[in-house]
N, C-alpha and C positions, 0 to 999 in steps of 0.2 A: 878796140882796146881789150886786152885780156887781163883779168884780175887773178893774180896768183895768191892762192889761199892756203894757209896752214892750219892744222887742227891740233889742239891740245886736249888729249884724252882719246881713249880707244874703245869706249863703250858704245852702247846702243844709240845714244843721241849723236855722237860723232858720225856714226854710220848713217843715221837718218838724214842729217843735214848734208853729208857728203854725197849720198845717193841723189838727193834733189839737185845739188849743184853740178853733179857730173852730167846732167842732162843739158846744161847750158854751154853753148859754144864760146861764150865770153868769159868762162871761168876755167882756170887750171888748178886742179887739186895737187898741190906741190908736195906736201909733207905732213906727217903725223908724228907727234911727240907722245911717247908713252912711258909708263913707269918701268918698262923693260924693253930692250931691243926687240925681243921676240914679239911682244904685243904690238909694237909700232910697225914692225915689218909685216905682221899678219894683216893689219888694217891697210897698209900702203899697197899691198899686192893686188887689192881689189880695183885699183885705179891706175890708169896709164900714167907713167912717168912719176908717180908719187914715191917718195922715199921715207923711210922710218928713222926716227932718232930717239935715243934714250937720254939725250942731253939737250935741254931747252936752249941754252945759250949757243951751243954749236949749231942747232937747227936755225936759229935766227941769224947767226953770223953767216951761214952758208946759203940759205934761201933768201931771195929778194921778195919778201911777202908784201902784198898790197893790203891784205886783210887776214884776220885770224878768227878762229872759232874756239872758244873755251868751253869744253863740255866735260867737266870734272866734278867729283863729289864736293859737298859743301866745305869739308875740312881741307880741301886741296887748293883752295884759292889763296892768292897772295903773291908769290914770286912771279907767277905767270903774268898777272895783270901788271905788275910793276915793270917787268921787262918790256911789255908791249907799250905801256905809257911812255917809258923812257925813250923808246925807239919811234914813237909817233905812228904806231901801226893801228889802224882802226880795228875794232874787234866786236864780235857778237859773243855774248856770254849767256849760257843757260842759267835759269834760276835754280835755287836761290843764289844770291851773290856771295853768301858765306853761311856759316853757322852762327854768326853774330853780326853786329852792325858797325862797330868802330872802324875796322879796317876798310870796308867799303866806303865809309864816309870820307876817309883820307883819299882814297882813289878818286872819288867823285870830285873833290876839290882840285886834284891834279888834272883830271880830264877836262874840267871846265876851264882851267887856266890855259890849256892847250887847244881848246875847241876841237877835241878829238872826236871823231864819229864813233858812236857806240850803239849797240842795240841789245836788248835783253829778251830772253825767250818766253815772254808772256803771250803765247800763241793764241789764247782765247780772244785777245784784243783784235785779232785779224779775222775772226769769223763773221760771216754775214749776219748770223742770228744775234751776235753781240751788238752790231750796228742797229738791227731791228729793235732790240731792247732799248738802246739809247734813244732811238727815235720816239718810241712810246713814252719813255720817261720825261722827255722834254715837254710833253703835253699833260703831265700828271703831277700831283703833289704827293711826295712820298711821306708816309707816316712811320713805317717800320720795315726792317729788312731782316731776313733770316737766310743763312747760308750753311752749307754742309759739304763735308768730304768724308763719306762713310765707305770704307773699303777693307780689304784684307791686308795682310802683311807682305810687303815686297820681299822677294827672296834675294836680298842683297845684304852681305854681312855687315857693312858699316852702317846700314840704315837703322838698326836697332840700338846703336850706341849713341846716347844723347850728345856726348862730346864731339862726335863726328858729324852727325846729321843735323843736330839741332831739334830733332823730334819731328813728328808728323805735321804739326802746325807750320813749321818752318819749311819742310821739304815738299809737302803736297798741298796742304790747305792754303798755303801762301797764294796759290792761283785764285782762290775765292776772295781772299783779302784784296788782291790786286783788282779783281773785277768790281769789288765794292768801291774802291777808290775811283776806278775808271768810269763808273756809271753814276755814282752818287756823291762823290767829293771826298775831301780829306777828313782824317780822323783826329779827334781832339783828345780822347781818353780811352784807356783800355783796362779791362779787368778780366782776369783769366783764372780758371780752375782746371787743373789737369790731375789725372790719377792713373794708376796702373791697376786695372780691375780683373783682368783675365790672363794676359800673356805672361806677366811676371810670376804667376803662380806655377807655371809649367816650365818656364825657361829662365834660369837664374841670370843669364848673361844679357837679358834685355833690360836696358836702363831708360828707355823712352816711356813716356806715358802712352797708354793705349786708348784713352778717352780724354776728351777735353771740350770745354765750352768757353767762349770768349765773348764778352759784351763790349761793344764799341760805341762810343758817343761821337757822332760826326760834328764837324764845325757848324753844320746847318741846324743842329739840334736833333736830327734823326737818330734813332736808336737802332743798332744792329746787333745780331747775335750770330756767331759762326761756331759750329760744333764739328768735331771730327772723331772718328774711331778707326782703328786698324784691326779690330777683333773679328771681323767678318770672314767667312770662308773665302778661299780663292775664287776670283772671277765674279764675286758678288759686290756690287757697289751702288751707291746712291749719292750723286754729285750734283750740286746745283745751287742757285741763289734765287730767293723769292722776294718780291717787293709788294708791300701792302699799301695801296694808294687810294686817293679819293675817287678813282675810276675803276677800282676792283683789284684783282690780283694778277701780277705779272710773274711768271715762273720761267727761269732760264735753266736749261740743261745743255750739255755740250753740243747736242745736235738739234735742239728745238727751243722755241719760245711759245708759251701759252699765255693768252690774255683772257681772263675771265671777268667780264664786266657785270656779272649777275644775271644778265639776260642772254648774252652771246658768248660762246667759247670759241676763240680763234686760235689756230695752231699754225706755226710757221716752222717748217722743217728745212734743214739743209745738210748736205754731206760734203761741203767744201773742205779743202785741205789747208788749214791755216799755216802749216809749216812751209808750204810752198810760197804763200804770200809773204811771210815774214822774211824768208830768204831772198825773195825777189826784191823786197823793199830795201833790205840792207845792202845788197850788191849794187843796186841802182844808186843808193846814197854814196857808196864808195866811188862809183864811176863818175858821178856828177858833182860830188862835193856838197850835195844838198840833202840834209837829213830830215827835212820837214815831214816826210811821210812815215818816218819811223814812229811806231805807236808807243814804245817804251824805251827811252835811252837810259844810260846808267844812272843819271841823277834822279830821274823819275822813279826808277826801280828801287833806288835807295829808300824812298819814302815808304814803299811797301815793305822792304826789309826791316826798317826801323819799327814798323807796327808789329811784326812777328817777334822781333827782339823784345819789344815792350811787353808782349803777351807772356813770353817766357819769364821775364823779370817779375811781372805781376803774379804769375802762378807760384814763383819761388818765394816772394815776400808776402803774398796775401793782400797787397795794397793796389789801389788804382794807380796806374802810371799815366802821367800826362805826356802828350806828344806836343813838341813845340812847333812854332810856325813853319819851320822848314821840313817838318816830318820827322824830327829827331825826338828821342825819348829823354 
């Protein structure tokens, strides 16, 4: 059985996923949809038999797709998802789901009504060290959690526009928010403070906050704090999440987990490629009709999206924002 796949978007993440899928004999990369015919054709020429389109409806009418990948900026979501849902085409979508949460909530209801297979690109869930972390946490009592995404400014024009990207907490730090949910449970309340301390002084067209800190109360009663900044020099970063428990300190970073029990320091390293695993899992779900191995489907990812939306609301109003039982603000 060959799965015919179409891509929406012509950026780095479309190519990352397409390169992985191109190694599979059971996948045919059929088409790319881009904002221009030139961009779409440029991506398509890298893959045998793929064609480029600058018209989404024409692409979907022409190609008999079994699955689709949505790899577009936060502000570009909407019509793509709706077309795929209407046509019952399973899809993988890169995070975040949008620059807000209301539209994804509507899509989630439609997806659930159709039992449509979906997967969302929270690739850290597929890493072995994340499973190692979860295994440790099952044996420990969490008291407090701190997370961080400290980095430089991506060289992408739309990224510094708050209305387009939703800001760093929505576009990057959302990975840490998702790990928090994945390992420690759902969030009950959010309080956020954001500011522009450095970047706005030098470049007037930057409308995102360049620093922020968010306090989250989990349903379990655990308190967490997640902070971020994008003022660092290029290629300098500090990304991770730390759990303070009754058995010591558990620290996760993208390639390792450390467990400090006070007497023994254990370190678990890995260099696995979670992008390969998330692609394999999604394609197998489409082939078999069984999505049980998918680590984050659209409805689950919506809960993460609503937390970042609540943080933006809190930063704007200065108030604590409650998250309701289904993950909504």
